[in-house]
Backbone as CSV, one residue per row, in Angstrom:
resi,resn,N_x,N_y,N_z,CA_x,CA_y,CA_z,C_x,C_y,C_z
1,MET,212.803,6.062,11.004,214.077,6.464,11.759,214.045,6.355,13.238
2,PHE,215.036,5.811,13.873,215.222,5.985,15.294,216.379,6.587,15.822
3,THR,216.246,7.199,16.854,217.443,8.099,17.375,217.737,7.386,18.870
4,VAL,219.068,7.293,18.934,219.553,6.954,20.244,220.288,8.300,20.725
5,TYR,219.807,8.607,21.933,220.203,9.920,22.710,220.778,9.869,23.860
6,ILE,221.640,10.902,24.243,222.227,10.914,25.528,221.826,12.239,26.087
7,LEU,221.359,12.218,27.470,221.018,13.457,28.094,221.941,13.575,29.160
8,GLN,222.114,14.779,29.663,223.142,14.940,30.717,222.311,15.921,31.721
9,SER,222.346,15.638,33.171,221.483,16.350,34.077,222.232,17.553,34.349
10,LEU,221.667,18.695,34.293,222.124,19.872,34.551,222.347,20.100,36.109
11,LYS,221.514,19.314,36.880,221.384,19.271,38.243,222.736,18.519,38.902
12,ASN,222.969,17.319,38.298,224.130,16.498,38.920,224.979,15.813,38.086
13,LYS,224.861,16.169,36.784,225.863,15.502,35.717,225.506,14.021,35.387
14,LYS,224.410,13.636,35.829,224.228,12.179,35.647,223.714,11.926,34.135
15,ARG,223.932,10.792,33.461,223.585,10.731,31.987,222.330,9.990,31.968
16,TYR,221.507,10.146,30.859,220.304,9.266,30.652,220.585,8.706,29.245
17,ILE,220.399,7.461,28.889,220.716,6.987,27.530,219.159,6.325,27.160
18,GLY,218.873,6.657,25.924,217.628,6.201,25.457,217.455,6.226,24.011
19,TYR,216.438,5.606,23.496,216.085,5.663,22.135,214.628,5.956,21.925
20,THR,214.408,6.577,20.782,212.931,6.865,20.433,212.824,7.004,18.838
21,ASN,211.612,6.931,18.477,211.206,7.206,17.017,210.700,8.609,16.983
22,LYS,210.725,9.377,17.887,210.321,10.837,18.011,211.696,11.878,17.703
23,GLU,211.408,13.056,17.512,212.519,13.873,17.389,213.234,13.972,18.741
24,ALA,214.548,14.098,18.852,215.183,13.939,20.017,214.980,15.275,20.883
25,GLU,214.696,16.430,20.225,214.273,17.633,20.941,212.924,17.516,21.736
26,LYS,212.071,16.848,20.913,210.716,16.634,21.637,210.779,15.537,22.884
27,ARG,211.736,14.507,22.632,211.829,13.767,23.655,212.371,14.394,24.897
28,LEU,213.464,15.197,24.658,213.993,15.959,25.818,212.971,16.725,26.547
29,LYS,212.088,17.338,25.727,211.015,18.306,26.557,210.190,17.292,27.353
30,GLU,209.792,16.115,26.803,209.153,15.036,27.585,209.789,14.800,28.917
31,HIS,211.184,14.417,28.762,211.995,14.087,30.060,211.987,15.239,31.015
32,ASN,212.053,16.459,30.422,212.250,17.630,31.397,210.879,17.911,32.031
33,ASN,209.774,17.337,31.476,208.486,17.500,32.134,208.200,16.359,33.065
34,GLY,209.186,15.497,33.260,209.065,14.441,34.163,208.423,13.100,33.620
35,SER,208.660,12.627,32.374,208.201,11.490,31.782,208.390,10.279,32.515
36,ASN,209.551,10.124,33.209,209.859,8.968,33.893,210.423,9.147,35.203
37,SER,210.456,8.364,36.127,211.160,8.717,37.584,212.432,9.154,37.505
38,PHE,213.372,8.468,36.888,214.639,8.876,36.791,214.893,10.321,36.365
39,THR,214.350,10.614,35.079,214.405,12.019,34.790,213.753,12.986,35.478
40,ARG,212.560,12.617,36.273,211.830,13.510,37.022,212.687,13.951,38.400
41,GLN,213.529,12.826,38.751,214.400,13.234,39.970,215.705,13.974,39.681
42,ASN,216.052,13.904,38.402,217.435,14.475,37.967,217.340,15.665,37.019
43,LYS,216.149,16.119,36.718,215.874,17.259,35.681,216.529,18.600,36.382
44,PRO,216.812,19.503,35.433,216.665,19.581,33.999,217.793,18.816,33.321
45,PHE,217.380,18.447,32.045,218.563,17.710,31.235,218.741,18.720,29.901
46,LYS,219.986,18.365,29.491,220.261,18.948,28.085,220.623,17.638,27.289
47,LEU,220.577,17.934,26.106,220.644,16.931,24.926,222.098,16.994,24.492
48,CYS,223.036,15.871,24.716,224.386,15.913,24.515,224.852,15.233,23.153
49,TYR,224.063,14.251,22.676,224.524,13.305,21.698,223.420,12.571,21.186
50,THR,223.552,12.449,19.806,222.444,11.583,19.024,223.168,10.821,17.978
51,GLU,222.418,9.809,17.516,222.845,8.776,16.549,221.543,8.419,15.993
52,LEU,221.542,8.281,14.629,220.234,7.856,13.893,220.531,6.497,13.352
53,TYR,219.415,5.612,13.564,219.316,4.310,12.898,218.125,4.050,12.095
54,LYS,218.153,3.201,11.255,217.104,2.832,10.433,215.978,1.915,10.988
55,THR,216.486,1.121,11.885,215.462,0.124,12.665,215.501,0.241,14.042
56,LYS,214.421,-0.211,14.639,214.249,-0.104,16.035,215.473,-1.211,16.692
57,ALA,215.786,-2.241,16.037,216.613,-3.276,16.492,218.059,-2.778,16.640
58,GLU,218.278,-1.984,15.613,219.758,-1.343,15.647,219.918,-0.294,16.807
59,ALA,218.790,0.563,16.810,218.792,1.473,18.091,218.839,0.892,19.138
60,ILE,218.213,-0.212,19.604,218.155,-0.936,20.791,219.513,-1.389,21.069
61,ARG,220.118,-2.019,20.036,221.506,-2.659,20.156,222.475,-1.666,20.553
62,ARG,222.369,-0.508,19.927,223.393,0.496,20.255,223.052,1.184,21.710
63,GLU,221.768,1.314,22.020,221.522,1.847,23.397,222.105,0.874,24.487
64,LYS,221.952,-0.421,24.283,222.518,-1.432,25.150,224.030,-1.480,25.271
65,PHE,224.633,-1.083,24.181,226.184,-0.941,24.007,226.605,0.356,24.838
66,LEU,225.851,1.420,24.667,226.290,2.670,25.336,226.005,2.581,26.819
67,LYS,225.029,1.571,27.362,224.842,1.473,28.675,225.890,0.387,29.455
68,SER,226.680,-0.104,28.533,227.814,-1.207,29.040,228.981,-0.335,29.483
69,GLY,229.882,-1.097,30.075,231.112,-0.460,30.516,231.886,-0.039,29.318
70,GLN,232.160,-0.597,28.292,232.720,-0.016,27.065,232.025,1.192,26.525
71,GLY,230.710,1.179,26.515,229.983,2.178,25.902,230.065,3.397,26.784
72,ARG,230.090,3.246,28.156,230.255,4.297,28.994,231.584,5.054,28.955
73,LYS,232.597,4.242,28.673,234.022,4.634,28.368,234.010,5.393,27.082
74,PHE,233.412,4.963,25.973,233.242,5.724,24.671,232.704,6.976,24.872
75,LEU,231.594,6.893,25.738,231.032,8.224,25.839,231.813,9.369,26.650
76,ASP,232.464,8.727,27.764,233.333,9.563,28.469,234.411,10.249,27.551
77,GLU,234.905,9.485,26.576,236.008,10.063,25.768,235.405,11.074,24.752
78,ILE,234.263,10.796,24.203,233.795,11.559,23.068,233.116,12.721,23.644
79,LEU,232.518,12.756,24.920,231.792,13.864,25.496,232.602,14.542,26.383
80,GLY,233.735,14.015,26.810,234.664,14.669,27.772,234.060,14.782,29.230
81,MET,233.291,13.640,29.475,232.707,13.574,30.968,233.448,12.884,31.928
């Protein structure tokens, strides 16, 4: 299983969208420990949203959509951001 996840920075409200084959909570901890430059600069984060997919290809496709203009609008509507 693969998880598409949305994190929101508690520092400045920025969003991070990613996918993983790990548990979302474990990945959140990695981000809050500074696993990449974006999350290192904008931490701490909270986990806002997750979706599960059977294949990596499906997760990547959904991640790309959520990063698009339509995807950001969808997230704004469902997350109230």
